[in-house]
N, C-alpha and C positions, 0 to 999 in steps of 0.2 A: 529958426520960427518955430517958436514957443508950442509945446507939446498938448491937448486939451487931455483933463483927465477923463475918469474911467464916467459913466453917462450914470447920472444922481437918479437911484432907485427912490418911489415912492411906496409907502407899505401902508394900506389900509384896513386899520383895524375895528370892526363894528362891537360894539359889547353892550349887554344891558347888564346890570343890578351882580352883576358878577367881577364885581372889581381883585379879588385873587387871581382866578385867573388871567384876567385883563394887563395884569402886573406881570405876571409870568409868562404870558404872549409878548408883551412892551421886550423883557428884556431880553428870551430867545429873538429878536431882530435886531439889538445890542451890541446881541453876541457876533453877529459875522463874524465873516470877514472878508466879504468885502467893504469896500471905506466912505465910500460916495450912499450913504441912503436918508432917507428920513422918514418919519415915524404919526403918520394918522390916526389920532386915536376917537374913534366917532361915542362917543358916550349916548346912549341910543333911549333918555327917560330915564335912566334912572334912577332911584331915591335911596337913600338921600345919592342925589351927583355923586360921580367918582373921582374920586383925586387919587392919583396917584402917588405913591410913595417914592419916598427920594432914595435914592436919587435917580431915578429918571425922571420926577418931574421937572428936577432942573436940565434935565440934558437939553443940549439945545437942537436933536432930532430929532425933537418929541415935541408934536401940538394935542391938546385936547382937546378938544371940539363938542359941545352939546348938543341934541336936537332936539326939543319937545316933542311928548304925547306917543314915544312909544312907533315908529311907525317901519320897523321892519330894518332887517337883515340888507336885502334890495336898497332899499332907501336911504338907511343911513353910509352903506358903504358909495351911494354917487352923488353922497352929501360931502363924504370924501375926498374923494375922485374933484371936487370941485378944488377943493385947494392946493392941492398938491403942483409940487412946482416938477418933478421929474417927466423925461422923457421916456419912462420903463415903471411901470406899476406894477406890486404887488398886494392881493389881501393872504390877512388873516382870520380866519377865526379865531373867539377870545379861548375856547378851550383846545387852539391846537399852536402843535408849537415849530420854531423851524428848528434843523438841525441846521451847526454854525456855516456848514460850507454851501449852502441852499442858493445864495441869491450869488455866492462868485461862484457857482459852474453854468447858474441859469442864463446870468449874462455871459459870460464866455462859450456859449453854446449858441445862445441869439445873433451876438458878435459873428461867430465862426459863420452862423450860416447863411448870414446876409441878409438882405430886401426883400429873399423872398416868405421868407418867414416870417410870423409875427408875432409867436406865445409858446413856449416850451416850458411842456408839462412833465412833471417830476417823481419818480414814487413818492408810494407813504406808506406807515405804518399805523395800525388803526389797534387804539390800544383801548380796553374794560378793564379800569383798573391798571393793576400791573400782569395782567392779562392778556399777549402780544392775541387777537382774533386775529388780524388778518394781514398779508402783504401787497398790495399792490405794484405791478408793474407794468407802467403803460407801454405797448406793445408799437415797435416802430414803421413795424410795416401798415397798418392798420386803416383804416379807412374810414378819416374822421365823423365826416360829415351819416357813413352810413350806420358806426357806432355809434355816433349820438341820440340819434330814433330809437334805438335797442336800450339804452341807459347812459345814465346820467356820469361818464366818465372819468371826467376834468371838474375836480372840486376845487374852490376857488384858492385855496388853504397851499395846493400847487402849480402853481400857476403864476408865468411868469407874462408879461405883454407888455406893446408897446402901448403907450396913454391915447399915443392918436386914434388909432384902432377902436378902444375901448370905446370914444366918445363918439365916433362915426356913429357909431353902433347905439349908440341914444344911453348907455349903458345897463344895467338893467331895473326890468321889469317892474314899479312900485309896487301895481295891484294884485302881484305874490305875494305873500307873506312868506312860502316855501317853493323851493325845485325853479328860485329867480336864475340861478346860477345858469343850470338846468336850459333853460329859455337862451341867456343869455348864446353859450357856447354853442346851441343849434346855431341860431342865427349867425356869428361865427363862423361856423363850418362852411358857411354859405360860402363865401369869397375868400377864405383865410387860410392858412399854414397853422399847426404848432408841432413841433417838433415833442416827439417824446424821448422824454432823457429817462433812461432803464436804469432809475437811480434810488432809497431812496432816501429822500431828505425831509420828511414832514415826519412827522405824530401825532396823528388825528386824535381825538377823542369820540369812543361810542358814540350818541346819543339817539332819544328817538324825539324826536319832537310835535307836538301836539299839531294834530290838525294834517299830516303828512297822509294821507290815506282824500282829504278831500284835493288839497295842492297835485296830488298825483293825477288824479284821475281829471284837473281841469289840463294839464300839461299833455295829455295823453289826449285830449278831446283836440286841444290845436294842433300835436303832432295827423292829426289825420288827413291832411289835402297835402301833406307829404307821404303819407303813408299810401294813399289813394296813387300815387304816383310809380309804387315799385311795379315790378313783378310779380304774380298772382303768386308765387312760393313762396318770398322775399315778405311778400307785406303779410299775406298768412303768422311764418314764422314769428313774425314780431310782433305783430297784434297777439299770437296764443302769448308770449311772452309779458308783456305787460298787463293782462286776463293775469294773467298767475300772479302777479307780482302787487296786482289787487285785492286778491284769494289771498293774498299773507295778511297784508296789511287788516283789510275786516277781518284776518284770522285774531289779529292783534289787538283789536280792538275786542274782542270778545264775539264778534257778531257771526256767529258761525253760519249761519241760511248764507249773508254776503258773498261770505268766503266759499261755500258749496257752490251758487251759482254762479262764480268768478273762475270757476275751476270747471264747472260741465259748460261755459263757454267755449273759454279754452281750447275744452278736450271737440270741441263742435266746428271749431276756428279752424282746429287743424289735429288733425284724428292724432300725427307721426307725437303731440306734444302726450299721451300717452299719459309715461311712467310718470312723468309730474304730475297731472291735471289727477291721478289718480292717488300718492301721495297727496295734494292737495285735499282732496275731499275725503282722505284717513284724517287728515286734520285737522277738517271742518266738523267730524267727528269726535273723536279722542278729546276736543279742546289744549287750550294754552296748554297748561299744566304740567298732562298726562306729554306733549309731542315736545315741551324742552325737555322733560325726562330722559323720554326716547334718543333726545338730541344728545345729552349727555353723554347717555350712554354710545352711541354710536360713535360719538367724537370718541371717545375714552377704548375702545375695540379696535379702529379704523385706522387711527392718523399714525397710529405706532407704527400699525402694518404699511400701511406707508413711506413712513419715515427707513425702513428698513428697508426697500424698493427705490432710495434715494430720491420718493416724489416728496413735498415740501407741499400738506393738505392747504395750507396757512395762503402760498404763493396764486396769484391770480394776476389775470393782464388784461 
């Protein structure tokens, strides 16, 4: 009996007005050690329309499609998935890159896990130009559904999942122009399991998308019914976390009054959050320029000490 080959992995890359980054992302997929793949690049209304350079454009594994109007990353990814042929699905943001063994390692982990697992998340490194900002390694023993109520731990570029599950979930919510991936993973975790592969397989780029404050606030509002079902101590803890993130986003947009109000609310909701809440209150008084200068000074003083103690301050789970 003839043996079937490895399952086809479909990789969807949404992009808009960033041709050099899109080409770099596509190249990182074509350099994968995993042999069975296709790439669907979705041009979300670029002006001028995206044209991939050779030899990327001539590679039979690459398909370029165009959506008019700039509908957002979630809608662009949904349009790409509609054209995918593979039973396995991966996403790659245009400013991120896969490391060469990314798909091979994730497919092997998913196959070994069996039918009880529908996705595999990997770790990543976050870069600001040539400076490593953070190394994230997902915790294998986490409670994914609970973790996702607190923070957007699964990033699109780090996840491999079953195409049928994505379609069953209805894809990304196109009404969300940001945090649409976080919302999808929350719904995913209701009924599906994801394996955490504690390896760095993706390089991500620092970005500060416009409107993040608005969309983060919208998702927190949508999460409220889920939070209301938690025991009070946990509910208060997670609400305080969200309020402090919102304080950070207000501060980053120069809204000191909003930053101060959110920090005070976090303190009221959970008095035990006082150390961070007071720090964010200080931020609202100092302003962003002084805050960033203080962070740089603290980083220069503390990070070498932590490394001497055997801890890497850039690693998180």
